[in-house]
C-alpha positions in Angstrom: 129.1 150.8 111.0 129.6 148.3 113.8 127.7 147.9 117.1 129.0 145.6 119.8 127.0 147.0 122.7 123.8 145.3 124.0 120.7 147.3 123.3 118.2 147.3 126.1 114.9 149.0 126.7 113.4 148.5 130.2 110.1 149.7 131.5 110.1 150.7 135.1 107.2 149.9 137.4 105.2 152.9 138.6 106.7 154.8 141.5 109.7 152.4 141.5 113.3 152.4 140.3 113.1 148.7 139.5 113.6 147.7 135.9 110.8 145.4 134.8 111.8 142.0 133.3 108.6 140.1 133.7 106.2 142.1 131.5 102.7 143.2 132.4 99.6 142.9 130.2 98.1 146.1 131.7 100.6 148.7 130.5 102.5 147.4 127.6 102.8 149.5 124.4 104.3 149.7 120.9 107.9 150.7 121.3 110.6 150.0 118.7 114.1 148.8 119.5 116.8 148.0 116.9 120.4 146.9 116.9 121.3 149.8 114.7 118.2 151.9 114.0 115.0 152.1 116.1 112.7 154.0 113.7 113.6 154.8 110.0 111.1 157.2 108.5 112.0 157.7 104.9 110.0 160.6 103.3 112.2 161.4 100.3 111.7 158.4 98.0 113.0 154.9 97.7 116.7 155.7 96.7 117.7 155.6 100.4 120.4 153.0 101.1 122.0 151.4 104.2 125.1 149.3 103.6 127.8 147.4 105.4 126.4 147.5 109.0 126.9 144.8 111.7 125.2 144.4 115.0 126.8 142.1 117.6 124.8 143.3 120.6 121.8 141.4 121.9 118.6 143.4 121.7 115.9 143.3 124.4 112.6 145.1 124.5 110.8 145.0 127.9 107.0 145.1 127.8 106.7 145.6 124.0 107.1 143.4 120.9 109.0 145.2 118.1 112.6 144.3 117.7 114.9 144.4 114.7 118.5 143.2 114.4 119.3 146.2 112.2 116.0 148.2 111.9 113.0 147.9 114.2 110.4 150.1 112.4 110.6 151.3 108.8 107.8 153.6 107.6 106.9 155.5 104.4 109.2 155.0 101.4 111.3 151.9 100.7 115.0 151.7 99.9 117.8 149.3 100.0 119.6 147.3 102.7 122.7 145.6 101.6 125.4 143.6 103.4 123.8 144.1 106.8 124.4 141.5 109.5 122.9 140.7 112.9 124.6 138.3 115.4 122.8 139.4 118.5 120.0 137.5 120.3 116.6 139.3 119.8 114.2 138.9 122.7 111.1 140.4 124.4 109.1 139.5 127.5 105.6 140.7 126.6 102.7 139.8 124.5 99.8 142.2 124.4 97.4 140.4 126.7 94.5 141.4 124.5 92.2 139.1 122.5 94.9 138.9 119.9 98.7 139.0 120.2 100.6 141.6 118.2 104.1 142.8 117.4 106.9 141.5 115.2 110.6 140.6 115.4 112.9 140.4 112.4 116.5 139.3 112.2 117.3 142.3 109.9 114.0 144.4 109.8 111.1 143.9 112.2 108.3 145.9 110.6 107.8 147.9 107.4 104.6 149.9 108.1 102.4 151.5 105.5 104.9 151.7 102.6 104.2 154.4 100.1 102.5 153.0 97.0 104.5 152.3 93.9 107.9 152.0 95.6 110.6 149.4 95.7 112.3 147.8 98.7 115.5 145.7 98.4 117.1 143.6 101.1 120.2 142.2 99.5 123.0 140.0 100.9 121.9 140.4 104.5 122.4 137.7 107.2 120.9 137.0 110.6 122.7 134.7 113.0 121.0 135.8 116.2 118.3 133.7 118.0 114.8 135.1 118.1 113.3 134.0 121.5 110.9 135.1 124.1 112.2 136.0 127.5 110.1 133.5 129.5 109.0 131.3 126.5 107.3 131.6 123.1 104.1 132.9 124.7 105.9 136.1 125.6 107.3 136.5 122.1 105.9 138.7 119.3 103.0 137.6 117.2 105.1 137.2 113.9 108.8 136.6 113.5 111.0 136.4 110.4 114.6 135.5 110.0 115.2 138.4 107.7 111.9 140.5 107.6 109.2 140.2 110.3 106.2 141.9 108.8 104.9 144.3 106.1 101.7 146.1 106.9 100.1 147.7 103.8 98.1 150.9 104.1 95.7 150.0 101.3 95.0 146.6 100.0 95.4 147.6 96.3 98.6 149.6 96.7 101.5 148.3 94.6 104.9 147.6 96.0 107.9 145.6 94.8 109.9 143.7 97.5 113.2 142.0 96.5 114.9 139.8 99.1 117.9 138.2 97.5 121.0 136.3 98.6 120.1 136.5 102.2 120.8 133.9 104.9 119.0 133.0 108.2 121.6 131.0 110.1 121.8 128.1 112.5 119.4 129.6 115.1 116.3 129.1 117.2 113.1 131.0 116.4 110.0 131.5 118.5 106.7 133.3 118.0 103.3 133.7 119.6 101.6 133.0 116.3 103.7 132.5 113.1 107.4 132.3 112.4 109.3 131.9 109.1 112.9 131.6 108.0 112.9 134.6 105.6 109.7 136.7 105.8 107.1 136.4 108.5 103.9 138.1 107.4 102.3 140.4 104.7 98.9 141.9 105.0 96.6 144.9 105.5 97.4 147.3 108.3 94.1 146.6 110.1 94.8 142.8 110.0 91.3 142.0 108.7 92.4 139.1 106.6 89.1 137.2 106.9 87.3 139.4 104.4 88.5 138.7 100.8 87.9 142.3 99.9 90.6 143.4 102.4 93.4 141.0 101.3 96.5 142.3 99.6 96.2 142.4 95.8 99.2 144.1 94.2 102.3 143.5 96.2 105.0 141.7 94.3 107.4 139.7 96.4 110.6 138.2 94.9 112.7 136.0 97.2 115.7 134.7 95.3 118.7 132.6 96.3 118.0 132.9 100.0 118.9 130.2 102.5 117.3 129.3 105.8 119.3 127.1 108.2 117.2 127.6 111.3 117.4 124.5 113.6 114.2 125.0 115.5 111.0 127.0 114.9 108.4 127.1 117.6 105.1 129.0 117.9 102.1 128.9 120.2 99.3 129.1 117.6 100.7 127.4 114.5 
């Protein structure tokens, strides 16, 4: 599967036909835009596989902060991504305007949300060669960004999950974030983000990152 078209989500101002490029703190929301798949909800177990897909189109999400070069939002059971490539620039123009920023961008997968306990997720031989940048600067970018995987948000702190990221490449790109950015994987934590309490920290997730390479030339974030 090959996508060469730009993927754009614009939010129009109220009572207007104008597409909004600037972003507004008052009416932003959680909307998921992916180069290949917007939302992948897998209810049938972790044997699901997606192989040999390429995105060349740039991906832009107006007034929201969830973008994936291949998949924007993955929920429920795990599965396998293999030989998936992104070459498109990933950008947004909005950060939540609340007391804390939010959202995530990933070169291959943006967010894996509340994975079913006991499952396995594999991201194998995937590559990102698209810049990850805010439209209007890093302050407009998502909270967490990752060259391969942006964020995993666990439903329960004691749920077990095995994550394998192997033979993946984050290329010669620029990366921006409002808070944290990383060459391979951006963030892992509880769904409610209460990481200050030791009792709410993730306990049983096993992450294996093997033979991956990060060639990012610039990482820039507001908070860190």
